[in-house]
C-alpha positions as CSV (number, residue, x, y, z in Angstrom):
1,X,-0.1,0.1,0.0
2,X,0.9,3.6,-0.9
3,X,1.2,6.5,1.7
4,X,-1.8,8.1,-0.5
5,X,-3.6,4.6,0.4
6,X,-3.2,5.1,4.0
7,X,-3.9,8.4,4.2
8,X,-7.4,8.0,2.5
9,X,-8.8,5.5,5.1
10,X,-7.8,8.2,7.8
11,X,-11.4,10.0,7.6
12,X,-10.1,13.3,8.9
13,X,-9.4,16.4,7.3
14,X,-7.9,18.5,10.0
15,X,-5.1,20.9,9.6
16,X,-1.6,19.9,9.7
17,X,-2.4,15.8,10.0
18,X,-0.7,15.5,6.0
19,X,2.5,17.3,7.6
20,X,3.5,14.8,10.2
21,X,1.5,11.3,8.7
22,X,4.5,10.5,7.3
23,X,6.6,10.4,10.1
24,X,3.5,8.9,12.3
25,X,3.0,6.0,9.7
26,X,6.8,5.2,9.8
27,X,6.7,4.9,13.2
28,X,3.4,2.4,13.5
29,X,4.9,0.1,10.5
30,X,7.9,-0.2,13.3
31,X,5.8,-1.4,16.3
32,X,2.4,-2.7,14.3
33,X,1.2,-5.3,12.3
34,X,-0.8,-4.2,9.5
35,X,-4.6,-4.9,11.2
36,X,-3.2,-3.1,14.0
37,X,-2.2,-0.1,11.5
38,X,-5.9,-0.6,10.5
39,X,-7.0,-0.2,13.8
40,X,-5.1,2.7,14.8
41,X,-6.6,4.4,11.3
42,X,-9.9,3.7,12.5
43,X,-9.6,4.9,16.3
44,X,-8.0,8.2,14.4
45,X,-10.9,8.4,12.4
46,X,-13.3,7.8,15.3
47,X,-11.4,10.4,17.7
48,X,-11.8,12.9,14.7
49,X,-15.5,12.6,14.5
50,X,-15.7,13.4,18.2
51,X,-15.5,17.2,17.2
52,X,-13.3,17.8,19.8
53,X,-10.7,19.8,17.8
54,X,-7.4,19.0,15.7
55,X,-5.2,18.9,19.0
56,X,-6.6,14.8,20.1
57,X,-6.4,13.4,16.3
58,X,-2.6,14.7,16.4
59,X,-2.0,13.3,19.7
60,X,-3.2,10.1,18.8
61,X,-1.5,9.9,15.3
62,X,1.8,10.3,17.2
63,X,1.6,8.9,21.0
64,X,-0.4,5.5,20.1
65,X,2.7,3.6,18.1
66,X,4.6,4.3,21.4
67,X,2.0,3.1,23.4
68,X,1.5,0.2,21.6
69,X,5.3,-0.6,21.9
70,X,5.1,-0.7,25.4
71,X,1.6,-2.6,25.3
72,X,-0.6,-4.4,22.7
73,X,-2.2,-3.5,19.6
74,X,-5.8,-4.8,21.6
75,X,-5.3,-1.3,23.7
76,X,-5.8,0.9,20.4
77,X,-9.5,-0.4,20.7
78,X,-9.7,-0.1,25.3
79,X,-8.0,3.8,24.3
80,X,-11.0,4.7,21.4
81,X,-13.5,3.8,23.1
82,X,-13.1,5.0,26.6
83,X,-12.1,8.8,24.8
84,X,-15.9,7.8,23.0
85,X,-16.9,7.1,26.7
86,X,-15.3,10.5,27.5
87,X,-17.4,12.6,25.5
88,X,-20.8,11.2,26.0
89,X,-20.3,12.0,29.4
90,X,-19.3,15.8,28.7
91,X,-16.0,15.0,29.9
92,X,-14.5,16.3,26.4
93,X,-11.9,18.4,28.1
94,X,-10.2,15.4,30.3
95,X,-9.7,13.4,26.5
96,X,-6.7,15.9,25.7
97,X,-5.0,14.9,29.1
98,X,-5.9,11.6,29.4
99,X,-4.1,11.1,26.0
100,X,-1.3,13.5,26.5
101,X,-0.3,11.3,29.7
102,X,-0.8,7.9,28.7
103,X,2.7,7.2,26.7
104,X,4.2,8.0,29.9
105,X,2.0,5.9,32.5
106,X,2.3,3.0,30.0
107,X,6.5,3.4,29.9
108,X,5.9,4.0,34.0
109,X,4.2,0.0,33.8
110,X,5.6,-1.4,30.6
111,X,2.9,-3.8,30.6
112,X,-0.2,-3.9,29.3
113,X,-2.0,-5.7,32.3
114,X,-0.9,-2.9,34.4
115,X,-2.0,-0.1,31.7
116,X,-5.3,-1.4,31.4
117,X,-5.7,-1.1,35.0
118,X,-5.2,2.6,34.6
119,X,-8.0,2.6,31.9
120,X,-10.3,0.9,34.2
121,X,-9.2,3.9,37.2
122,X,-9.9,6.4,34.2
123,X,-13.2,4.8,33.4
124,X,-14.5,4.4,37.1
125,X,-13.3,8.3,38.3
126,X,-15.2,9.3,35.1
127,X,-18.5,7.2,36.6
128,X,-18.3,8.2,40.2
129,X,-15.8,11.9,40.7
130,X,-15.9,13.2,37.3
131,X,-14.8,16.6,39.1
132,X,-11.7,15.0,40.1
133,X,-10.6,13.6,36.5
134,X,-8.8,16.2,35.3
135,X,-6.7,17.2,38.7
136,X,-6.5,14.0,38.8
137,X,-4.5,13.6,35.3
138,X,-2.5,16.4,35.7
139,X,-0.6,14.8,39.0
140,X,-0.8,11.5,37.5
141,X,2.8,11.6,36.7
142,X,4.1,12.9,39.7
143,X,1.8,10.0,41.6
144,X,3.1,7.4,39.7
145,X,6.6,8.5,40.7
146,X,5.9,7.9,44.4
147,X,3.2,5.0,44.4
148,X,3.4,1.4,43.1
149,X,0.1,1.0,41.2
150,X,-1.7,-0.8,44.0
151,X,-0.8,2.1,46.0
152,X,-2.5,4.5,43.1
153,X,-5.3,2.7,43.4
154,X,-6.0,2.5,47.0
155,X,-5.4,6.2,47.1
156,X,-7.9,6.9,44.5
157,X,-10.5,4.9,46.1
158,X,-10.2,6.2,49.3
159,X,-10.3,10.2,47.5
160,X,-13.6,8.6,46.0
161,X,-15.1,7.3,49.1
162,X,-14.2,10.4,51.4
163,X,-15.5,13.1,49.1
164,X,-18.7,11.2,47.6
165,X,-21.2,13.4,49.3
166,X,-18.9,16.8,49.0
167,X,-18.1,16.4,44.8
168,X,-17.2,20.3,45.1
169,X,-14.0,18.9,46.9
170,X,-13.0,16.3,44.5
171,X,-10.5,18.4,42.7
172,X,-8.7,19.7,45.5
173,X,-8.0,15.8,46.6
174,X,-6.8,14.5,43.2
175,X,-4.7,17.8,42.7
176,X,-3.0,17.3,46.5
177,X,-4.7,20.1,47.8
178,X,-5.6,19.0,50.9
179,X,-4.3,17.6,53.9
180,X,-5.5,13.9,54.1
181,X,-4.4,13.8,50.3
182,X,-0.6,13.8,51.4
183,X,-1.2,11.8,54.4
184,X,-2.6,9.1,52.5
185,X,-0.4,9.2,49.9
186,X,2.2,8.7,52.3
187,X,0.4,5.7,54.0
188,X,0.4,3.9,50.7
189,X,3.9,4.6,49.9
190,X,5.3,2.0,51.7
191,X,8.1,-0.2,51.0
192,X,10.8,0.0,48.6
193,X,9.8,1.4,45.4
194,X,12.0,0.0,42.2
195,X,11.4,3.7,40.4
196,X,13.2,5.1,43.1
197,X,16.4,3.0,42.7
198,X,15.8,2.3,39.0
199,X,19.3,4.0,38.2
200,X,20.8,2.5,41.3
201,X,19.9,-0.9,40.1
202,X,20.7,-0.4,36.4
203,X,24.4,0.9,37.1
204,X,25.1,-2.2,39.2
205,X,23.8,-4.4,36.5
206,X,25.9,-2.7,34.0
207,X,29.2,-2.3,37.0
208,X,28.7,-6.3,38.2
209,X,27.9,-8.0,35.3
210,X,28.6,-5.9,32.4
211,X,24.9,-6.2,31.0
212,X,22.9,-3.5,30.0
213,X,19.3,-5.1,29.8
214,X,15.9,-3.3,30.0
215,X,14.1,-4.1,33.5
216,X,10.5,-4.2,33.5
217,X,8.3,-3.6,36.8
218,X,5.0,-5.0,37.2
219,X,2.5,-4.7,40.1
220,X,1.7,-7.6,42.4
221,X,-1.7,-5.5,43.5
222,X,-4.2,-7.0,41.4
223,X,-5.6,-10.6,41.7
224,X,-5.1,-12.1,38.3
225,X,-5.5,-15.7,37.3
226,X,-2.3,-16.4,36.9
227,X,-0.2,-14.2,39.8
228,X,2.9,-12.2,37.9
229,X,6.1,-14.1,39.0
230,X,9.8,-12.2,38.6
231,X,11.2,-13.6,35.0
232,X,13.9,-13.0,32.3
233,X,13.2,-12.7,28.8
234,X,13.6,-11.5,25.3
235,X,12.4,-8.2,26.6
236,X,14.3,-8.4,29.7
237,X,14.1,-8.6,33.8
238,X,10.7,-8.5,34.7
239,X,10.8,-7.1,38.8
240,X,8.0,-6.2,41.0
241,X,7.1,-2.6,41.0
242,X,7.6,-2.6,45.2
243,X,9.3,-4.6,47.5
244,X,8.9,-4.3,51.4
245,X,11.3,-5.2,53.6
246,X,11.7,-9.0,54.8
247,X,13.4,-9.4,58.6
248,X,16.7,-8.0,58.2
249,X,17.0,-7.6,54.3
250,X,15.9,-4.5,52.9
251,X,13.7,-4.0,49.7
252,X,16.5,-2.7,48.0
253,X,18.8,-5.6,49.1
254,X,16.4,-8.0,47.7
255,X,16.5,-5.9,44.5
256,X,19.9,-6.5,44.2
257,X,20.0,-10.4,45.0
258,X,17.2,-10.5,42.7
259,X,19.1,-8.9,39.9
260,X,22.2,-10.7,40.7
261,X,20.7,-14.5,40.4
262,X,18.7,-13.0,36.6
263,X,22.1,-11.6,35.8
264,X,23.9,-15.6,36.3
265,X,21.1,-17.5,34.4
266,X,21.4,-14.5,31.8
267,X,25.4,-15.0,31.1
268,X,25.6,-18.9,32.2
269,X,22.6,-20.6,31.1
270,X,21.3,-22.2,28.1
271,X,17.7,-22.8,26.9
272,X,16.8,-27.1,27.2
273,X,14.4,-28.6,25.2
274,X,11.6,-28.7,27.1
275,X,9.8,-31.5,24.8
276,X,13.0,-34.0,25.3
277,X,12.2,-34.1,29.8
278,X,9.3,-34.8,32.0
279,X,7.2,-32.2,33.7
280,X,9.0,-33.5,37.0
281,X,12.2,-33.6,35.4
282,X,11.5,-30.3,34.9
283,X,11.9,-29.2,38.4
284,X,14.6,-30.9,39.4
285,X,16.8,-29.5,36.4
286,X,15.8,-26.3,37.4
287,X,17.1,-26.8,40.9
288,X,20.2,-27.7,39.6
289,X,20.7,-24.9,37.2
290,X,19.9,-22.5,39.7
291,X,22.6,-24.0,41.8
292,X,24.8,-24.0,39.0
293,X,24.8,-20.6,38.2
294,X,24.2,-19.1,42.0
295,X,27.9,-20.8,42.6
296,X,29.3,-19.2,39.5
297,X,28.5,-16.3,40.8
298,X,29.7,-16.7,44.5
299,X,32.7,-17.6,43.1
300,X,32.7,-13.9,41.4
301,X,31.1,-12.2,44.1
302,X,31.3,-14.0,47.6
303,X,29.1,-11.9,49.4
304,X,26.1,-12.7,47.5
305,X,26.2,-16.3,49.4
306,X,25.0,-14.3,52.9
307,X,22.5,-12.3,51.2
308,X,20.8,-15.4,49.0
309,X,20.9,-17.7,52.1
310,X,19.3,-14.8,54.1
311,X,16.4,-15.1,51.5
312,X,16.5,-18.8,51.1
313,X,14.0,-20.8,53.1
314,X,15.3,-24.0,55.4
315,X,12.5,-26.6,54.9
316,X,12.3,-29.2,57.8
317,X,13.2,-32.4,57.0
318,X,10.0,-34.5,57.3
319,X,7.5,-31.3,57.8
320,X,5.5,-32.7,54.1
321,X,2.8,-34.4,55.5
322,X,1.7,-37.8,53.5
323,X,-1.5,-36.6,51.9
324,X,0.6,-34.0,49.9
325,X,2.9,-34.5,47.2
326,X,6.1,-33.8,48.3
327,X,8.5,-32.7,45.6
328,X,8.9,-29.5,45.8
329,X,9.4,-29.9,49.7
330,X,12.2,-32.3,48.8
331,X,13.5,-29.9,45.9
332,X,13.7,-27.0,48.2
333,X,15.7,-29.0,50.9
334,X,18.4,-30.2,48.1
335,X,18.4,-25.8,46.8
336,X,19.5,-25.5,50.5
337,X,21.9,-27.9,50.7
338,X,23.3,-26.9,47.6
339,X,23.8,-22.9,48.3
340,X,24.8,-23.5,52.4
341,X,27.8,-25.7,53.5
342,X,26.4,-25.8,56.7
343,X,23.0,-27.1,55.5
344,X,21.3,-29.3,58.6
345,X,20.2,-32.1,56.3
346,X,21.3,-35.9,56.7
347,X,19.0,-37.5,54.1
348,X,22.0,-39.5,52.4
349,X,20.8,-39.5,48.7
350,X,20.6,-35.7,48.6
351,X,24.4,-35.3,50.5
352,X,25.4,-37.7,47.8
353,X,23.9,-35.6,45.2
354,X,25.2,-32.1,46.7
355,X,28.9,-34.0,46.2
356,X,28.2,-34.8,43.2
357,X,27.4,-31.4,42.1
358,X,30.1,-30.0,43.4
359,X,32.6,-32.1,41.9
360,X,31.5,-31.7,38.9
361,X,31.3,-28.0,39.2
362,X,35.2,-28.6,40.2
363,X,35.9,-30.1,36.6
364,X,33.9,-27.8,34.1
365,X,31.7,-25.4,35.8
366,X,30.2,-24.0,32.7
367,X,28.8,-27.2,31.2
368,X,25.4,-26.7,31.2
369,X,25.0,-30.6,30.9
370,X,25.0,-31.0,34.6
371,X,21.6,-29.6,35.4
372,X,20.3,-32.2,32.7
373,X,22.4,-35.0,33.9
374,X,22.1,-34.7,37.7
375,X,18.7,-33.5,37.6
376,X,17.2,-36.6,35.5
377,X,19.3,-39.3,37.8
378,X,18.5,-36.8,41.1
379,X,14.3,-37.5,40.3
380,X,15.1,-41.3,39.8
381,X,16.8,-41.9,43.0
382,X,13.6,-39.4,45.3
383,X,10.6,-40.5,43.1
384,X,7.7,-41.5,44.9
385,X,4.0,-42.1,43.7
386,X,2.8,-39.2,45.8
387,X,4.5,-37.0,43.7
388,X,1.5,-36.9,41.7
389,X,-1.0,-36.1,44.4
390,X,-3.5,-32.9,43.4
391,X,-2.5,-31.1,46.8
392,X,1.5,-29.6,46.3
393,X,3.2,-29.0,50.3
394,X,4.3,-25.2,49.4
395,X,5.8,-24.1,53.0
396,X,9.3,-23.3,52.9
397,X,9.6,-23.6,49.4
398,X,9.3,-20.1,47.6
399,X,12.7,-18.8,47.2
400,X,11.8,-15.1,46.9
401,X,14.7,-13.6,45.0
402,X,14.4,-16.8,42.0
403,X,13.0,-15.9,39.4
404,X,10.7,-18.3,37.7
405,X,12.9,-20.3,35.0
406,X,10.6,-20.1,32.0
407,X,13.8,-18.9,30.6
408,X,15.7,-22.4,30.8
409,X,13.4,-24.2,28.2
410,X,12.4,-23.6,24.6
411,X,9.8,-25.5,23.4
412,X,9.0,-27.1,19.0
413,X,5.7,-26.0,18.8
414,X,4.9,-21.5,19.6
415,X,1.8,-21.2,21.7
416,X,-1.4,-20.1,20.6
417,X,-1.7,-17.7,23.4
418,X,0.4,-14.3,23.8
419,X,-0.5,-14.7,27.6
420,X,1.2,-17.9,27.6
421,X,3.6,-18.7,30.8
422,X,6.6,-19.1,28.5
423,X,6.6,-14.9,27.5
424,X,8.9,-15.8,25.1
425,X,6.6,-17.4,22.5
426,X,4.1,-14.6,23.2
427,X,6.5,-11.9,22.7
428,X,7.3,-12.4,18.8
429,X,8.6,-9.2,17.2
430,X,5.7,-9.2,14.3
431,X,6.4,-7.0,11.5
432,X,4.2,-5.7,8.7
433,X,5.2,-7.5,5.4
434,X,5.5,-4.2,3.6
435,X,9.6,-2.8,3.8
436,X,9.9,0.4,5.6
437,X,11.6,3.1,4.1
438,X,15.5,3.1,5.6
439,X,16.0,6.9,5.3
440,X,12.7,7.6,6.8
441,X,13.5,8.6,10.6
442,X,10.8,7.6,13.1
443,X,9.6,10.7,15.1
444,X,11.5,11.2,18.6
445,X,9.0,12.5,22.0
446,X,11.3,15.0,24.0
447,X,9.2,16.5,27.4
448,X,8.4,20.1,27.7
449,X,8.8,22.1,31.4
450,X,5.5,24.1,32.1
451,X,6.7,26.4,35.0
452,X,3.2,27.1,36.0
453,X,2.6,23.9,37.0
454,X,6.1,23.2,38.3
455,X,6.6,20.0,36.3
456,X,7.3,18.3,32.8
457,X,4.8,17.4,30.3
458,X,5.6,13.9,29.0
459,X,6.6,13.4,25.3
460,X,4.9,17.1,24.9
461,X,6.6,17.9,21.4
462,X,7.4,15.8,18.5
463,X,11.2,15.9,16.4
464,X,11.5,15.0,13.1
465,X,15.0,14.6,11.7
466,X,16.4,14.6,8.4
467,X,19.1,14.8,5.9
468,X,19.2,18.3,4.4
469,X,18.7,17.8,0.4
470,X,21.8,18.7,-1.3
471,X,22.4,21.9,-3.6
472,X,24.9,23.5,-5.4
473,X,28.1,23.6,-3.3
474,X,29.9,26.2,-5.6
475,X,27.2,28.5,-4.3
476,X,29.5,28.2,-0.8
477,X,33.0,28.4,-2.7
478,X,31.6,32.1,-4.0
479,X,30.1,33.0,-0.5
480,X,33.9,32.1,0.8
481,X,35.9,33.9,-1.9
482,X,33.5,36.9,-0.8
483,X,35.5,37.0,2.2
484,X,38.8,36.0,1.2
485,X,40.5,39.1,3.1
486,X,38.7,38.1,6.2
487,X,40.2,34.2,6.1
488,X,43.7,35.4,5.8
489,X,42.7,37.2,8.7
490,X,41.6,33.7,10.6
491,X,44.4,31.8,8.9
492,X,46.8,33.6,11.3
493,X,44.9,33.2,14.4
494,X,44.0,29.7,12.9
495,X,47.7,28.7,13.3
496,X,48.6,30.6,16.5
497,X,45.1,28.0,17.6
498,X,46.6,25.1,16.1
499,X,47.8,22.3,18.7
500,X,51.4,21.2,18.7
501,X,50.4,17.1,17.9
502,X,53.8,15.9,20.6
503,X,54.7,17.8,24.0
504,X,57.4,16.6,25.9
505,X,57.0,15.1,29.1
506,X,60.3,15.1,31.6
507,X,61.8,13.8,34.9
508,X,60.3,10.3,34.4
509,X,61.2,7.0,35.4
510,X,60.7,5.5,32.8
511,X,59.9,6.7,28.9
512,X,60.1,7.0,25.4
513,X,63.9,8.0,25.4
514,X,67.0,9.5,27.7
515,X,66.8,13.1,28.9
516,X,70.2,13.9,28.1
517,X,70.2,17.2,30.4
518,X,68.7,14.8,33.3
519,X,71.6,12.3,32.1
520,X,74.4,14.3,32.9
521,X,73.1,16.1,35.9
522,X,72.3,12.5,37.6
523,X,76.1,11.8,36.4
524,X,77.3,15.0,37.9
525,X,75.7,13.9,41.1
526,X,76.7,10.5,41.5
527,X,80.6,11.8,41.2
528,X,79.7,14.6,43.6
529,X,79.0,12.0,46.1
530,X,75.4,13.1,46.3
531,X,72.2,10.7,45.5
532,X,71.5,11.4,41.7
533,X,67.6,12.0,40.5
534,X,66.8,8.7,38.4
535,X,63.9,10.1,36.6
536,X,66.3,10.9,33.4
537,X,64.0,9.2,31.5
538,X,61.5,11.4,29.0
539,X,58.1,10.6,27.2
540,X,56.1,12.3,24.1
541,X,52.1,12.8,24.6
542,X,49.6,14.0,21.7
543,X,48.8,17.5,22.7
544,X,45.8,18.3,20.9
545,X,43.0,20.2,21.4
546,X,39.8,18.1,22.7
547,X,36.6,19.9,22.1
548,X,33.4,18.6,20.1
549,X,31.2,21.4,18.8
550,X,27.9,21.6,17.0
551,X,26.5,24.3,15.6
552,X,23.0,24.4,16.0
553,X,21.3,26.9,13.6
554,X,17.9,28.8,14.0
555,X,15.9,28.3,10.3
556,X,12.8,30.4,11.6
557,X,10.8,31.9,9.0
558,X,12.5,35.7,10.2
559,X,16.2,34.7,9.0
560,X,14.3,35.2,5.5
561,X,14.3,38.8,6.0
562,X,16.6,41.2,4.6
563,X,18.9,42.4,6.9
564,X,19.0,46.0,8.1
565,X,21.1,48.0,5.9
566,X,22.0,45.4,3.8
567,X,21.1,43.8,0.3
568,X,20.9,40.5,1.4
569,X,18.9,38.3,3.8
570,X,20.0,36.7,7.5
571,X,19.5,33.6,5.8
572,X,22.6,34.5,3.3
573,X,24.8,36.0,6.0
574,X,23.9,32.8,8.2
575,X,25.1,30.6,5.5
576,X,28.6,33.0,4.9
577,X,29.4,32.9,8.4
578,X,28.8,29.0,8.8
579,X,31.0,28.4,5.8
580,X,33.7,30.5,7.6
581,X,32.9,29.1,11.1
582,X,33.3,25.4,9.3
583,X,36.5,26.2,7.6
584,X,38.1,27.4,10.2
585,X,37.1,24.8,12.7
586,X,38.1,22.3,10.2
587,X,41.6,23.5,9.9
588,X,42.0,23.6,13.6
589,X,40.9,19.9,13.7
590,X,38.4,19.9,15.9
591,X,35.0,17.4,15.8
592,X,32.2,19.7,14.1
593,X,28.4,19.3,13.2
594,X,26.4,21.9,12.0
595,X,22.4,21.2,12.2
596,X,19.5,23.6,11.9
597,X,16.1,23.4,13.8
598,X,12.2,25.1,13.2
599,X,9.3,24.0,14.4
600,X,5.4,24.1,13.5
601,X,3.4,23.6,16.8
602,X,4.7,21.2,19.2
603,X,3.8,18.2,17.1
604,X,6.1,19.2,14.3
605,X,9.7,20.3,15.6
606,X,12.1,20.0,12.4
607,X,15.5,19.0,13.0
608,X,17.9,19.2,9.5
609,X,21.7,17.9,9.6
610,X,23.9,19.6,7.6
611,X,27.4,18.2,8.5
612,X,28.2,15.1,11.1
613,X,31.0,14.4,13.1
614,X,32.7,12.3,11.3
615,X,32.3,14.2,8.2
616,X,34.9,16.3,6.7
617,X,34.0,19.8,5.2
618,X,34.1,19.2,1.5
619,X,31.5,19.3,-1.4
620,X,28.7,17.4,0.8
621,X,28.3,19.5,3.3
622,X,28.8,22.4,1.3
623,X,25.8,21.2,-1.0
624,X,23.5,20.9,2.5
625,X,23.9,24.3,3.0
626,X,23.6,25.7,0.1
627,X,20.2,23.9,-0.2
628,X,19.6,25.8,3.4
629,X,15.6,26.8,4.1
630,X,14.0,28.7,6.7
631,X,10.2,28.7,7.8
632,X,7.8,28.5,10.5
633,X,8.8,29.0,14.4
634,X,11.9,28.7,17.1
635,X,10.6,26.1,19.8
636,X,14.5,26.3,20.8
637,X,13.8,23.9,24.1
638,X,13.6,20.6,22.0
639,X,15.7,21.4,19.7
640,X,18.6,21.8,22.6
641,X,17.5,18.4,23.9
642,X,17.6,16.5,20.7
643,X,21.0,18.0,19.9
644,X,22.2,17.3,23.1
645,X,21.8,13.7,21.9
646,X,24.6,13.8,19.5
647,X,27.0,15.8,22.1
648,X,26.3,13.6,25.3
649,X,28.1,10.3,24.0
650,X,31.0,12.1,22.7
651,X,34.3,11.3,24.6
652,X,36.0,14.7,24.2
653,X,36.8,16.4,27.4
654,X,34.6,20.1,26.1
655,X,31.3,19.6,24.3
656,X,30.1,22.9,22.5
657,X,26.7,23.6,21.5
658,X,27.1,26.6,20.1
659,X,23.2,28.0,19.0
660,X,23.1,31.0,16.3
661,X,19.3,32.5,16.4
662,X,17.7,35.6,15.5
663,X,15.2,35.6,18.2
664,X,13.5,34.7,21.6
665,X,11.9,31.3,21.7
666,X,8.4,31.3,20.3
667,X,5.5,28.7,18.2
668,X,2.2,29.7,17.1
669,X,0.4,26.9,19.3
670,X,1.7,28.8,22.7
671,X,0.2,32.0,23.7
672,X,2.2,32.5,26.7
673,X,5.4,34.7,26.2
674,X,7.3,33.0,29.2
675,X,6.1,29.1,28.6
676,X,9.3,28.5,26.3
677,X,11.6,30.9,27.6
678,X,11.5,28.8,30.8
679,X,11.4,25.6,29.0
680,X,14.8,26.8,27.3
681,X,16.2,27.5,30.3
682,X,15.4,24.3,31.7
683,X,16.7,22.6,28.8
684,X,20.0,24.4,29.1
685,X,20.2,23.6,32.8
686,X,19.8,19.7,31.4
687,X,22.5,19.7,29.4
688,X,24.9,21.4,31.9
689,X,24.2,18.4,34.0
690,X,25.6,16.1,30.8
691,X,28.4,18.5,30.7
692,X,27.5,20.1,27.6
693,X,28.1,23.9,27.6
694,X,25.7,26.0,25.8
695,X,26.4,29.3,24.0
696,X,23.6,31.2,21.7
697,X,25.0,34.1,19.5
698,X,21.9,36.1,19.1
699,X,21.0,38.8,16.0
700,X,18.5,40.2,18.0
701,X,19.1,43.8,19.2
702,X,16.2,43.6,21.9
703,X,17.5,39.9,23.1
704,X,19.5,41.7,26.3
705,X,15.7,41.7,27.6
706,X,15.7,37.8,27.5
707,X,18.8,36.2,26.8
708,X,21.0,36.1,29.9
709,X,17.9,34.9,31.7
710,X,17.8,31.9,29.2
711,X,21.8,31.1,28.8
712,X,23.2,32.8,32.1
713,X,25.2,35.9,32.1
714,X,28.1,34.8,30.6
715,X,26.7,32.5,27.8
716,X,25.6,34.6,25.1
717,X,27.0,37.5,22.7
718,X,24.7,40.1,20.6
719,X,25.7,41.1,17.2
720,X,24.1,43.9,16.3
721,X,25.8,44.8,13.0
722,X,24.2,42.0,11.2
723,X,26.7,42.4,8.3
724,X,29.8,41.5,10.6
725,X,28.4,37.9,11.6
726,X,30.8,36.4,8.7
727,X,33.4,37.7,10.8
728,X,32.1,37.5,14.4
729,X,31.2,34.5,14.5
730,X,34.6,32.6,13.9
731,X,36.5,34.5,16.0
732,X,33.9,34.2,19.1
733,X,34.3,30.5,18.3
734,X,38.3,30.2,18.5
735,X,37.6,33.1,21.5
736,X,35.8,30.6,23.5
737,X,37.8,27.5,22.6
738,X,41.1,29.1,23.1
């Protein structure tokens, strides 16, 4: 199907849809099946038919692919029906914040069942406490960073019950403006929340195990037919969203114990063919495999043994009654014996196989056949017909820090149920049959800071990036010829700034060669009877500039204007200035990139690449720069955040983001003149925390009234005479990086 075929399926003629449709479709094809895309376009058509304005359709088109990636395609229908329900209940103003916050909600949950629980809570609020729905949606991102999903559910239910007879106060409660709202919030905020320690846990996973794996929290708060369990699969590590302390073991220690066990499986376990073994053999093999990978982990980090022992039960021998199936009880004792050298068990068969296990571990600990061979043999020794009794003994058999071992098994046949226990079979990456254009980059979403509510609007602005189509590179060459005199002046400055390629380091005990001056001095001291200085070697180190620079150009409509007192546009002056700067930086040898930005509302922030860090200054970047065009508005904060994505991973010691603009941040969908200024200031602070220095060169003669509030008093320069821009820009850069 062509792009127009897909567009024809969208029964909506709202303005701006055609501008974003191509990018949204590209993102949707990455995560949806053809049936899912049909449902997505149908949902957008139905939302358009609600007559609630163009904003809702644009939000649905942009955000639904991300929501589907985090959940599943069936949620499209659920979200659409809820939006229609809100409209029918005269809660149309709530649809916008509901759709806007939904990606952040799904990202927090990363679980389709939990996301649907949120939809149920919104529906319940619409029916029982509609006055509090919009305040709740405004606070939901904050609340989810404070509470587990179970705690959030309890908090909402308290508000509904407590203010049922005072509906005019529901808004105050759900906006956290009453004392009991905070009191209940603190009461429900028990245990250790995963979200509070996510960074710490991921860093420990990387530092200790050299693994970068997604961790996906789920909630234990809802009674489902199949209670979720910790597990690992191709999607990542699935962990509870909150852990309470257990006696002397804190919640964060429980998280570390669980992640260490899963990391050991990920590193040293390989799936076994499940069809080759019986269900009882599965259990015994899993027990030995858990013991094998934990033994390997303990040999690397001995401190794991006391942590795991503190969480592992100690089943009592003979505690399982005769009327129960005792296989789990027997395997729990075996597991404890393999983990704890001081175990209390005396059963000869158990002791025999613990000894065999450690003998095999001393011979070849990385051999995964240890678990299958010992598991099958051990079951033969302990098998009893009571294992088949319907009642299974579970007391002191649950090892809370271990996963459910689905990672250990693969099956010859795929499951038909995507919610099946073996989630790897239900997480297939369904791709549409049509090929996706590799040159089209999917849109990316960024938050924006709302200074009035003192919080971020999650996934608020959408960036579409592209590489500028080429033009005529000779145009740039002619502009450079125009400034030959300036080029000669700049060359002298460049020669002074050029680094020496090697620098001598003296007074070394070891080095590249002997330092003759120091050697003569040492010989003189020796003959004079003094103890000589033995540091008579010298070495040479590379002495170069260590800086990466990204020049970000404001390509809003205003730079098409003719410069005051001149006969050329600000756009042409910018081309001349950037060309001179690129020539100078190329001579210095600094890594240098050029990009531009403009915006047409928050739904379409355009980011255009002219030169990459790895490209040299030649005909290709020149041709792109020659084709540079301007239009629309200046949503600067979002562009800064996106530019930071390219600077932040650079290894240079100094990273400079140089912004060339002719006006203050603005956009046609923002009426508050302070909103985008505050957001840009916050974006500058975010970049500073990443080690990126932001400096603004503005062509606005009135910029003194706002630019220092955004970039800081010493991080901007105002160029009043625009015709001097080609001269000033390279000189300013070299002054900043001297």
